[in-house]
C-alpha positions in Angstrom: 0.0 0.0 0.0 2.8 2.4 1.0 4.6 1.6 -2.3 1.5 2.5 -4.3 1.1 5.8 -2.4 4.7 6.6 -3.2 4.2 5.8 -6.8 1.2 8.1 -7.0 3.2 10.9 -5.4 6.3 10.4 -7.6 4.4 10.4 -10.8 2.4 13.6 -9.8 -0.9 11.7 -10.2 -2.9 13.9 -7.8 -1.9 17.1 -9.5 -2.4 15.7 -13.0 -5.8 14.2 -11.9 -6.9 17.6 -10.6 -5.9 19.2 -13.9 -7.8 16.6 -16.0 -11.0 16.8 -13.8 -10.9 20.6 -13.9 -10.5 20.7 -17.7 -13.4 18.2 -18.3 -15.7 19.9 -15.8 -15.0 23.5 -17.0 -15.6 22.5 -20.6 -18.7 20.3 -20.0 -20.4 22.4 -17.3 -18.6 25.7 -16.9 -21.3 27.4 -14.8 -21.3 24.5 -12.3 -17.5 24.5 -12.1 -17.1 28.2 -11.4 -20.0 28.1 -8.9 -18.2 25.2 -7.1 -15.0 27.3 -6.9 -16.6 30.5 -5.6 -19.4 29.2 -3.3 -18.8 29.4 0.4 -17.4 26.1 1.7 -16.0 26.8 5.2 -18.0 29.7 6.6 -17.5 32.5 4.1 -14.4 30.9 2.6 -14.6 29.5 -0.9 -12.9 26.4 -2.3 -10.7 28.7 -4.4 -9.7 30.8 -1.4 -9.0 27.7 0.8 -6.8 26.3 -1.9 -4.9 29.3 -3.2 -4.6 31.3 0.0 -4.3 28.6 2.6 -3.3 25.2 1.2 -0.7 26.8 -1.0 1.0 28.2 2.1 2.1 24.6 2.7 3.2 24.1 -0.9 5.4 27.2 -0.9 6.6 26.3 2.6 7.8 22.9 1.3 9.6 24.7 -1.5 11.3 27.0 1.0 12.3 23.9 3.0 14.0 22.3 0.0 15.8 25.6 -0.8 16.9 26.0 2.8 18.2 22.4 3.1 20.1 22.7 -0.3 21.9 25.7 1.1 23.2 24.0 4.2 26.7 22.5 4.5 26.7 19.3 2.5 23.7 20.4 0.5 23.6 20.7 -3.3 23.9 24.5 -3.2 26.8 24.5 -0.8 29.4 25.8 -1.2 28.4 28.4 -3.7 31.1 27.5 -6.3 29.6 24.0 -6.6 26.4 25.6 -7.7 27.7 28.4 -10.0 26.9 26.6 -13.3 23.3 25.6 -12.4 22.8 29.1 -11.0 24.0 30.7 -14.2 21.7 28.4 -16.1 18.9 29.4 -13.7 19.6 33.1 -14.7 19.3 32.1 -18.3 16.1 30.1 -17.5 14.5 33.2 -16.0 15.7 35.9 -18.3 15.3 33.8 -21.5 11.5 33.3 -21.1 11.0 37.0 -20.1 12.8 38.2 -23.2 10.9 35.8 -25.5 7.6 36.8 -23.9 8.2 40.5 -24.2 9.7 40.2 -27.7 6.8 38.1 -29.0 4.3 40.3 -27.3 5.7 43.4 -29.1 5.2 41.5 -32.4 1.9 39.7 -32.1 0.5 40.7 -28.7 -0.8 43.9 -27.1 -0.1 46.1 -24.1 -2.8 44.4 -22.1 -0.7 41.2 -22.2 2.6 42.7 -21.1 2.0 41.9 -17.4 2.2 38.2 -18.1 6.0 38.1 -18.4 6.4 36.5 -15.0 4.3 33.4 -15.8 7.0 31.4 -17.6 9.8 32.2 -15.2 9.4 29.1 -12.8 9.6 25.4 -13.3 7.3 22.7 -11.9 9.8 20.8 -9.7 7.8 17.6 -9.3 7.0 17.1 -13.0 10.5 18.1 -14.1 11.9 15.5 -11.7 9.6 12.9 -13.1 10.4 13.6 -16.8 14.1 13.9 -16.1 14.0 10.4 -14.4 12.4 9.0 -17.5 14.9 10.7 -19.8 18.2 10.2 -17.9 17.5 7.6 -15.2 17.4 8.4 -11.5 21.1 8.3 -10.9 22.3 10.6 -13.7 24.1 13.8 -12.6 21.7 15.7 -14.9 19.0 15.1 -12.3 20.7 17.0 -9.5 21.7 19.8 -12.0 18.0 20.2 -13.1 16.6 20.1 -9.5 19.1 22.7 -8.3 18.0 24.9 -11.3 14.3 24.3 -10.7 14.5 25.1 -7.0 16.6 28.2 -7.6 14.2 29.6 -10.3 11.2 28.7 -8.1 12.8 30.9 -5.4 13.1 33.7 -8.0 9.5 33.0 -9.0 8.4 33.4 -5.3 10.1 36.8 -5.3 8.5 37.8 -8.6 5.0 36.9 -7.2 5.5 38.9 -4.1 7.0 42.0 -5.7 5.4 42.3 -9.1 1.9 40.7 -8.7 0.1 42.4 -5.9 -3.7 42.3 -6.0 -4.7 45.1 -8.4 -8.1 45.6 -6.7 -6.4 46.2 -3.3 -3.4 48.4 -3.4 -0.4 47.3 -1.3 -0.6 48.4 2.3 3.1 48.0 3.4 2.5 49.1 7.0 0.9 45.7 7.7 4.2 43.9 6.7 5.2 44.7 10.3 3.2 41.6 11.3 5.2 39.5 8.9 8.4 41.0 10.3 7.1 40.2 13.8 6.5 36.6 12.8 10.1 36.4 11.5 11.4 38.0 14.7 9.5 35.5 16.8 10.9 32.6 14.8 14.4 33.9 15.1 14.2 34.5 18.8 12.5 31.1 19.4 15.3 29.3 17.6 18.0 31.3 19.2 16.9 31.3 22.9 14.5 28.3 23.2 15.5 26.0 20.4 12.0 24.4 20.2 12.1 20.7 19.3 8.8 21.0 17.3 8.0 23.1 14.3 4.5 23.8 15.5 5.3 27.1 17.5 7.0 28.4 14.4 4.1 27.7 12.2 1.2 28.5 14.5 2.6 31.8 15.8 5.3 32.9 13.3 3.4 31.6 10.3 0.1 33.1 11.5 1.6 36.5 12.0 3.4 36.3 8.6 0.1 35.2 6.8 -1.9 38.0 8.5 0.7 40.6 7.6 0.8 39.6 3.9 -3.0 39.2 3.7 -3.6 42.7 5.2 -0.8 44.2 3.1 -2.5 42.7 0.0 0.5 40.6 -0.9 -0.1 36.9 -1.6 -0.5 35.2 1.8 0.4 31.9 0.2 4.0 33.0 0.7 3.7 33.2 4.5 5.9 30.3 5.4 8.6 31.3 2.9 9.6 33.8 5.6 9.4 31.4 8.5 10.7 28.0 7.4 14.4 29.1 7.0 14.4 29.8 10.8 13.4 26.2 11.7 16.2 24.4 13.6 18.3 22.1 11.5 21.5 20.0 11.8 24.8 22.0 11.9 26.1 19.5 9.3 23.7 18.5 6.6 24.3 15.7 4.1 20.9 15.5 2.6 20.5 15.8 -1.1 17.3 17.1 -2.7 14.3 14.9 -2.1 16.3 12.4 0.0 15.1 11.8 3.6 17.4 11.0 6.5 15.5 8.9 9.1 18.1 10.0 11.7 17.3 13.7 11.2 14.6 14.6 13.7 15.1 18.4 13.6 12.0 20.6 13.1 13.0 21.5 9.6 13.2 17.8 8.5 10.1 16.9 10.5 8.1 19.6 8.8 9.1 18.3 5.4 8.6 14.7 6.3 5.2 15.1 8.0 3.6 17.5 5.5 5.0 16.3 2.1 2.3 13.6 1.6 -0.4 16.2 2.5 1.1 18.6 0.0 1.6 16.0 -2.8 -2.0 14.8 -2.6 -3.4 18.2 -1.9 -2.1 19.3 -5.3 -5.2 17.6 -6.6 -7.1 20.6 -5.1 -4.7 23.0 -6.7 -5.2 21.5 -10.1 -9.0 21.4 -9.7 -9.1 25.1 -8.6 -6.7 26.5 -11.2 -6.7 24.4 -14.4 -10.3 24.7 -15.3 -10.1 26.7 -18.5 -12.3 26.3 -21.6 -10.5 25.4 -24.8 -12.4 28.2 -26.5 -10.2 30.7 -24.7 -7.1 29.7 -26.5 -5.6 33.0 -27.7 -2.4 35.1 -28.1 -1.6 34.8 -24.4 -1.6 31.0 -24.8 1.2 31.0 -27.4 3.2 33.7 -25.6 3.3 31.6 -22.5 4.0 28.3 -24.3 6.7 29.7 -26.6 8.4 31.5 -23.6 8.5 28.2 -21.6 9.5 25.9 -24.5 11.9 28.2 -26.4 12.9 30.8 -23.8 13.7 28.3 -21.1 15.6 25.9 -23.4 17.7 28.5 -25.1 18.4 30.5 -21.9 19.5 27.4 -19.9 21.5 26.0 -22.7 23.3 29.2 -23.5 24.1 30.2 -19.9 25.2 26.6 -19.1 27.7 26.7 -21.9 28.9 30.1 -21.0 29.5 29.0 -17.4 31.6 26.1 -18.7 33.7 28.5 -20.8 34.1 30.7 -17.7 35.6 27.8 -15.8 32.6 26.5 -14.0 32.2 23.0 -15.4 29.0 21.0 -16.0 28.6 17.8 -14.0 30.2 14.6 -15.3 28.2 13.0 -18.1 26.4 16.2 -18.9 27.3 17.5 -22.3 25.6 19.7 -24.9 22.7 17.3 -25.7 22.0 16.6 -22.0 22.1 20.4 -21.3 19.7 20.9 -24.2 17.3 18.3 -22.7 17.6 19.9 -19.3 16.5 23.2 -20.7 13.5 21.6 -22.5 12.4 19.7 -19.3 12.7 23.0 -17.3 10.0 24.4 -19.7 7.5 22.4 -17.6 5.9 25.3 -15.9 2.6 23.9 -14.7 2.1 24.6 -11.0 3.7 28.0 -10.4 2.9 29.2 -13.9 -0.8 28.5 -13.3 -0.6 30.3 -10.0 1.1 33.4 -11.5 -1.3 33.4 -14.5 -4.2 33.6 -12.0 -2.5 36.7 -10.5 -1.2 38.4 -13.6 -4.5 39.0 -15.4 -7.9 40.0 -14.1 -9.7 39.5 -17.4 -11.1 35.9 -17.3 -10.5 35.4 -21.0 -6.9 36.5 -21.0 -6.3 34.6 -17.7 -7.7 31.5 -19.2 -5.7 31.8 -22.4 -2.5 32.2 -20.3 -3.3 29.2 -18.2 -3.8 27.2 -21.3 -0.3 28.1 -22.3 1.0 26.8 -19.0 -0.9 23.6 -19.5 0.5 23.2 -23.0 4.0 23.3 -21.5 3.4 19.7 -20.5 4.3 19.0 -24.1 7.9 20.0 -23.3 8.1 16.8 -21.2 6.9 14.7 -24.1 9.4 16.4 -26.5 12.2 15.8 -24.0 11.4 12.1 -23.7 11.3 11.7 -27.5 14.5 13.8 -27.9 16.3 11.7 -25.3 15.5 8.5 -27.4 16.5 10.1 -30.7 19.8 11.5 -29.3 20.5 8.2 -27.6 21.2 9.7 -24.2 22.8 7.1 -21.9 20.5 6.5 -19.0 21.7 5.8 -15.4 18.8 3.9 -13.7 
């Protein structure tokens, strides 16, 4: 039973199932679908609010946990020189899509679509890992390179969401960010002077203050734990690689990830259901802008900057050459989860928003192209 559950998680079945159900429901009974999303479910709170403003707190908290652990001694982003090439590739994987989006928008788009430039900047970590495992095998060094890149550009994506996509109907009220700072101060002091053995005080007090501050400031409260998780106590020496669990590590940071990862993985069904329900009739210019930016911008940006890093003296991992780097860039074009989230914040017009989300959904084709490309280029797999 446990093996079956792990397979469902590893193959992102909950998220993909939510996407499929949402697409079918929105196209067969759009009125019923949108009523389901917006009707009160828990008191005055709708399913859409519960998912995007509360559940996604855990999702982004989990992303913050992975980033924090990868920066610890022994982690994949420590020391910095070890991560220079994937970080350069990350830069290319963020700037490339933005340039492609803005360039294409100037040619075939309109000023009303300019605000969608942030949609293709991040990578869906879970799906990228799945596709990369199919292309390279799970022990190939390309996997670690891609995961470092995906986590780093997701960190940039979190910053882009917070800074560039506030709620247009509610102007930013920065004075309320004092609550978020108070939550961070509480977490810092708790770790320094008390060293709590549980993550619950950090989440319940620090996380609640952070969420309230962001919510009242009209900045996405889903990012609340991003400011708290890095303060969770962790080992002084860390040997954990990305997505590997050490049963001996009982620190609050490791416990938070271990105890909530299953909830987050299966809860992504809710996210797919709440955000992927777009009608095929809304396919438009924004669809192709987002899709081209992910497929072309990501691939070219990562490939170009990865090669530049090698020329500057920061080598690629062993067994990662030009064809592997090209496939890594293509796989990074999988922008489903964060891209859907940003698309929902970038546009208020339902038609434009739906068209942009469709572009994010189409990016799943990058995974299929990578699998086919890996076979055609005869990439040596390391199972």
